[in-house]
C-alpha positions in Angstrom: -29.9 17.2 10.2 -28.4 19.1 7.3 -26.5 17.2 4.6 -22.7 17.2 5.3 -21.8 16.2 1.7 -20.3 19.0 -0.3 -21.0 19.3 -4.1 -18.1 18.1 -6.3 -17.2 18.5 -10.0 -15.9 15.5 -11.9 -12.8 16.1 -13.9 -11.5 13.3 -16.3 -7.8 13.0 -15.9 -4.8 10.8 -17.0 -2.4 9.8 -14.3 1.0 8.5 -15.4 2.8 6.2 -13.0 6.2 4.5 -13.6 4.6 1.4 -15.2 0.9 2.3 -15.7 -1.3 4.9 -17.2 -4.6 5.4 -15.4 -7.6 7.3 -16.7 -10.6 8.2 -14.5 -12.4 11.0 -12.7 -11.2 13.1 -9.8 -13.8 15.0 -7.9 -13.0 18.7 -7.1 -14.9 21.3 -5.1 -16.5 24.0 -7.4 -13.8 26.5 -8.3 -10.9 24.3 -7.1 -8.0 24.0 -9.5 -6.6 20.5 -10.3 -3.1 21.7 -9.4 -4.2 23.0 -6.0 -6.0 19.7 -5.3 -3.0 17.6 -6.3 -0.7 19.7 -4.2 -2.9 19.4 -1.1 -3.2 15.6 -1.2 -1.3 13.9 1.6 -1.3 10.3 0.7 -3.8 9.1 -1.9 -5.8 10.5 -4.8 -9.2 8.8 -5.0 -10.4 8.2 -8.6 -13.6 6.8 -9.9 -14.5 5.0 -13.1 -10.9 4.2 -13.7 -9.2 2.3 -16.4 -5.7 1.0 -15.9 -3.5 0.6 -19.0 0.1 -0.5 -19.7 2.3 2.6 -20.0 2.0 2.5 -23.8 -1.8 3.1 -23.4 -2.8 0.4 -25.8 -3.4 -2.6 -23.5 -6.1 -2.2 -20.9 -5.3 -4.2 -17.8 -8.3 -3.5 -15.6 -11.4 -1.4 -14.9 -12.0 -0.3 -11.4 -14.9 1.7 -9.9 -12.8 3.3 -7.1 -9.0 3.4 -7.2 -6.8 5.3 -4.7 -3.5 6.2 -6.3 -0.5 6.8 -4.0 0.7 10.4 -4.6 4.3 9.2 -4.1 4.0 7.2 -7.4 2.5 9.9 -9.6 4.8 11.2 -12.3 2.3 13.3 -14.2 -1.3 14.2 -14.0 -3.4 16.2 -16.5 -7.0 16.8 -17.4 -8.3 14.7 -20.3 -9.9 16.4 -23.2 -11.1 14.3 -26.2 -9.5 10.9 -26.5 -9.7 8.4 -23.7 -5.9 7.7 -23.7 -3.8 10.0 -25.7 -0.8 8.6 -27.5 2.4 10.1 -28.7 0.8 10.7 -32.2 -2.1 12.8 -30.7 -2.0 16.5 -30.5 -1.0 17.0 -26.9 -0.8 20.8 -27.0 -4.6 21.0 -26.2 -4.1 19.0 -23.0 -3.2 21.0 -19.9 -0.5 19.4 -17.7 0.2 19.7 -14.1 3.7 19.1 -12.7 3.7 17.1 -9.5 6.8 17.4 -7.4 7.3 13.8 -6.4 9.9 14.7 -3.8 7.9 17.3 -1.8 6.1 14.7 0.4 9.0 12.3 0.9 9.8 11.6 4.5 13.1 9.7 4.5 
């Protein structure tokens, strides 16, 4: 029986929630853009090797091997290059950001 598992590429990202900052890996198909992946997610974004910080990014709250982040709570997501958790004093121009429309999936 052939393997059903498709190859994935790990991308280190930062996810900003209302009260937390999460760093970890998102696994994309080869050639898939992060923005396309995020916009295709229906409910949860699975992340591996995650670290959960307070929003200021200085206090680590937890490390979790697998974390599923509810897309409804994501304010911002961007690929991480360089520092583990960028702060306001870091040069953020080198980081690519992806706008996530938090209202697109709401079903009131």
